[in-house]
N, C-alpha and C positions, 0 to 999 in steps of 0.2 A: 474520297479516301485513298484510292490508288495513287492519285496525283500527289497528295500530301506525303504518303509513305515513300513514293519514289523520290520525291524531292529531298526528303530528309536523308534517305539512304545515300543518295549521290553526294550530299554535302558532307558526309562523314568520310574520313580518310581510311577506308576499309577495303579489303579485297572482296571480290565477288563472293567467295565462299563464306566469309565472315558476315556479309550482308544477308545472305540466305539464312544463316544460323540465327541472326537477330530477328528476321521476319518470322522464322519458325517459332522462336521463343515468344514473340508477341502474340501470335494467334494460337499457341498451344494451350491445351486445357490445364497443363501442369507446368510448374517452373522448370527451367533447365537444371540438369544435374549440377552445373557449376554454380548457379545462383543459390540452389539449396545448400550446397556444401559451404559456400561463403557465409550464409546465414547461420548454419549450425556451428561454424567455427566462432562466429561472433558471440553466440549464446552459450555454447558448451565447451569452447576452448579454454585455455588458461585465462584467468581473470585479467592479468596484465603482466607485461614484461618490465614495467617501470619499477624504480626503487620503492621500497615500502613507505617512506615518508610522503612520496607523491601520491601513492594509492590512498593513504589515510585522508588526504584532502578531499577525496571523492567518495568517501563513505557517507552513508545516509544517517549515521547515528547523530542525533541532535546535540549530544554533549560535545561532540567533536566539530560542531558546525558554528561555533562562536565567531561572529564576524563574517560568516559565509552565506548568510541568508539574504533574501530579497523581500521587499515589502510587497505582498500580494493584496489585491483589493479585498479579498475575503477576510484578511486580518483586521482591517478597519471595521468591517461589519461585525465581526466577532467581538472586538473591543467595545464597540458602541453598545452591544447587547449586555455585556457584563457590567459596564458602567451604569446602565439603567437598573440592573439588578442591585448593584451596590447602593443605589439611591432609593431602593425599596420597590422597584417595579421589575417586570420581566418574568422569566420562568426557565424551565429546563431547556437546554440547547441540544439539538441533534446535529452532529457533524458527520456527513456522509461523503464518501469518495472511493475510488478504486484503491486497492492496496498499492502503496508507494506513491500516491498522489500528493502527499504532504499534509495529511490531517494532523498527525502527531506534532509535526514541526510547527504548524500554525498555532496549535494550542500552547506549545512551549514558548513560542514568541509572545503570545498573549500573557502568559504567567510571568514572564520576565518583565513585562511592562507594568504589571500590577504590584510587583515587589512584595512587601509584607502587609499589604492591605487585605490579603486573604490568607486563610490557613488551608493549605492544599493537602488532599489525599488522592494519590494516583493509583488506580487499581487496574492492572493489566491482566486480562484473562488469558489463560494458557491451558494446555492439557492437564497441568498440575493444579490449576485453580479455575474450575468451571462448574463444579457441582454446586447446586443451590445452597446447600448447608454450609459449604466452605466459604462461598462468596458472602453469604449473609453473616457468618461469624466474623469474617474479616471486617466487614462494614460495621457490625455491632460493636466490636472492640474499639474501633475508631470513634464511634458515638459515645463511648464510655459506659457501655452496658456490661453488666456481669453475666457472662454466658457460659460459665462452667457447666460442662456436661450437655450443652445444647448441640448434640450431634445431628439432630434432625430439624434444626431451625430453618424456617421458610421465610421468604421475603415478606409475606403478609404479616406474620407474627413480628418480624423485625420492625415493620412500619407501625404497628400498634404500640410496640414498646417505645419507639422514638416519640410518637405523638403523646404518650402518657407522661413524658418528662415534663414536670412543671417548670416554669421559668427559672426558679431557684435551682432546682436540680440540674437544669440544662446548663446554667452558668457553672455549677460545680463540675459538671462533666467536661465543659470546655477547659476549666482550670486544670482538671486532672490530665487532659490530653496534652496541654501545654507543658505540664511537668514531665510527662512521659517523653515528649518530644525533646525535652531538655532546653526549652527556650522560654522559661517563665519571665526572664528579664527583657526579652526582645519582643514579646507578643504585644505589648502596649495594652491599652484598655480593651477588655474582652469585647465590649460592645462595638469597638471600632474594627474588629477583625471578623470577617464573614467566612463561613466554611464553604469550600468548593471541592467537589468530588469529580474527578475525571475517570470514566470507565472506558477502557480501551479494549478493542476486539469484542464488543458486546454481542456480535453475531454468534459467538461461541456458546451462548446460552441456548441457542436455537438448534433444534433437530427437527427433521421433517417427520414429525409424529405429533399425536395429540399431546403427549406429555411435554414435548419440547415447546409447543405453542403455549401451554398452560404456564410453563416456567417463565417464558418471556413476558406473558401477561402479568404474572405476579411481580416481576421486576418493574414493569412499567407502572403498576399500581403503587409500588414502594416509592418510585420517583415522584409520582403525583402526591402521595401522602406526606412527603417530607420536603416539599418544594419551598415551604416557608422557612425551614431551618437551613437548607442547603441549596447551593447552586450546583445543579447537575450538568455536566458536559459529557454527553454520551457519543462515543466514536463508533462508527459501524462501517464495515466494508460494503461496497456497492452491490455485489451479487445477492446479498441477503435481503436488501431493501424491498424489491418488488414483491417477494413472497410474504414478508411480514406486513407490508402495507396492505396487501389484499386480505390477509387472514386476520389482522389485528388493528387495522386502520392506524398504522404506526405514526404516520405523519401528523394525523389529527391529534395525537397525544403530546406533541411538542409544539408549543406556540412559536418557538424559534428554531428554524432549520437552516443549515448552511451546507450547500453543495460545494465541494472542493473540485473544481473542474481540471481537466488536463491543462498543462502549461503549453502556451504557444511558443513558437520558435524564438521570438525576441526575449521571452522570459527565460527559456532554457539557455540562451546565449549569455544572459547576465549571470545566471547561476554558475555556468561552467567557466566563464571568463574570470569571475571573482575568485573562484577556487584556484584556477591555474596561475593567476598572478601571484598568489602567495608562495608558489613553488620556486620562484626565481628563475625559471627557465624561459627562454624565448619560445615562440610558438609558430609553427607553420602548419596550415591546414591543407590536406589533400582530399577534397570531397569525393573524388572519383568521377569518371566519365559517365554521362547519362546513357542509359540503354534506350533502344528505340521505343520500348514500352513507356519509358519515362518521358520521352518527348511527347507522346500522344496523351498521356494521362495528366502531366503537369508541365506544359511547355515553358512556363515562367521559371520554375525551379530548375528544369533541365537546362535552360539557357544560362542561368547563373552557375550551374555546375560546369557547363562547357567553358564558361569564361573564368572559372576558378574563383568566383566570388566567395568570400568567407561566409556570407549569409547563407549560401547554399548548403554548407555543412550543417548548420543548425536547423535548416528546413528539413534536410534529410533525417537528422536525428529525431526531430519532432515526428516525422512520418514513421520511422522505424520503431520508436518507443511509444507511439500513440499519445505523446504529450505527458507520459508518466516520468516524473523527474528522477525517481530511483532507477528506472530502466535506462534513462538517458545517461546517467552517471556511469552505469555499468558498461554501456556501449562505448562511451568515450574512453574509459580505461582500457577496454579490449582493443581499441584501435590506436592507442597511444604507444609510441616507442621513441627511443632516443635517436636523433638524426645521426647516421653513421659518419657524416662528414663534419659534424659539429656537436660535440658532447654537451654544449650548453643550450641546445635547442631540442624541443619535443615536437615530433611530427604526429599529427592525428589524422588517420585515414590511410588508404581510402576505405570508406564505409561500404557495407553491403548495399547492393543496388535495390533490393526489395526484401520485405518480410515474407518469408515462404512458409507454407504449412508444415506443421510438425506432427500432426495427428492423423494424416490421411490414411496411413497404413494400419492404424489401431482399430481393433474391434470395438463395437458399441459398449461392451462391458468395461473396457479400459477407459473409454471416454466418460462414462457415467462415474467411475471411480475418481477420475481427475476432477470432474465437476463437483463432487462432494467435498473434496479437499479444498477447492477454491471457494466454495460456498461457506464452509465452516472454519477453514483454517486447518492446522495440523490436527490429526485425529489418531487416537489409539486404535490398534487393530480391533479390539473388542467393539469400538464404536462403529467401525466400518462393517463388521459382521451384523450388528444391529440394524444399520441403515439399509443394507442390501440383502440381508437374509443369509442364513448359513449355507443354503444349497443353491443360491442364485449364481454363484461363480466360484471358481477355484481361486480364492482370494490370495493365497500365498504365491501361487504361480503367477498371477497377475502382477502382484507387487514385485516379485523377482524380475519379471520382464521389464516393467516400467523403471525399476532401479537400474537395470543393465543399460537401458536406453538413455539414462541420465535425466529422466523426467521427474522422479521422486527421490526423496532421501528417507532412509530407514534408520531410526535411532532406537537402539535397545538399551541405552544407558539408564533410562528411568525405569528401574526394576519394578517399582510399585505400579507403574502404568502398563508394563509390557512393552510391546513394539509400538513406537509412535511414527506415523507416516506423514510426510509433508511434501508439498510440491517444491522442487528446486527453485530457489528464490529468483534466479535469473530468468525463469520461464513463467513466472506468475502472470506478467502482462501479456505476452504473446498467446499463452494458453487460454487466458480469459477471453481474449479477442476471438480466438478460433472457436471455443466452445459456445460462446454467445452467438456466433454465426450459425452454429449447428442447433440453436434453440435448446441447448442443455444448461444454459445459465440465464 
């Protein structure tokens, strides 16, 4: 090891003092102040200095991504399952992945390929739409049920009402929905169009309590009870899956499961290159020099960084983002700037050398609070009090400190919900990685 380290150190054009600093950084328990500052600038600094039209090309909103998507293997699997369902076979589909991994984008690509063969209802759960009665009433109206005054409707009752629909009344319900949707002339024969429901952020139904587990169980029973009438596509963020699988045997309830994995460096390169090409700018990549730690941990990538190969930029992006496409888009934007010598060229880089810890200085109470937000998504303050107990921590002081550090966002605009707390979107992926390493997720 000493021989390798000495050889690498001598091969670098650095002064003796610089070599010693690099060696100290390699064997130190904590990252250097410079590495930590560079990582924090990438995550918490200005989103980008690029013009707004360029920034819009790198947003993750599917509606703005027409022509900017790539075909992932998971899309073909998902399409095959839905085609089987259209032919009379199949069942509900569970789509699981980290936040920002591309679950929603995959489903939207699928729906675009199906066209008008299905009648879609997309339900996105949020702090304003997560109570069982509200979700059940939203679904019931789409089924064509009369639900006036049903303020306490539960998923079990909704499933019974849907099953009670006779074939004739079911067809009348579908015709009524087509009329409400304003597409009676485009729907074609009712028997030729199948109903498909996408439920996004399904983990919001879950709370770490007996009542939360019962609520999720009733939802899963609704899915099972109506599977003959509806193709369900249930999207769920990864942190909630192990808990629900252990408590409710979640995976066993879905005959079709699709795991959306992190993107590899070549896939990220295609996504980023496709988007940049539409900007009309030339491109120059500055991946940055490898650190001594980088030489030891990944000599292949370090060599390509040293030789300034373009592939090295995408390999480093994949490492820094954990393969999370949404995070990679943000890191690209944060590192992009106009070439001062040529206004027609964009320079991307240099990128941060390593992903550094963000929560080392936080107490356990703050880490537990962040873990709850990553597990369930944005939460109202009242939900946080219920989860952690009124006397377990000074919640307002914790929230104020986390907001000051830029780790959470506080939204008081939804007056009926009170204060809504969410993790800063640019930090979802790195905080998930760190909290998982602490066994808090």
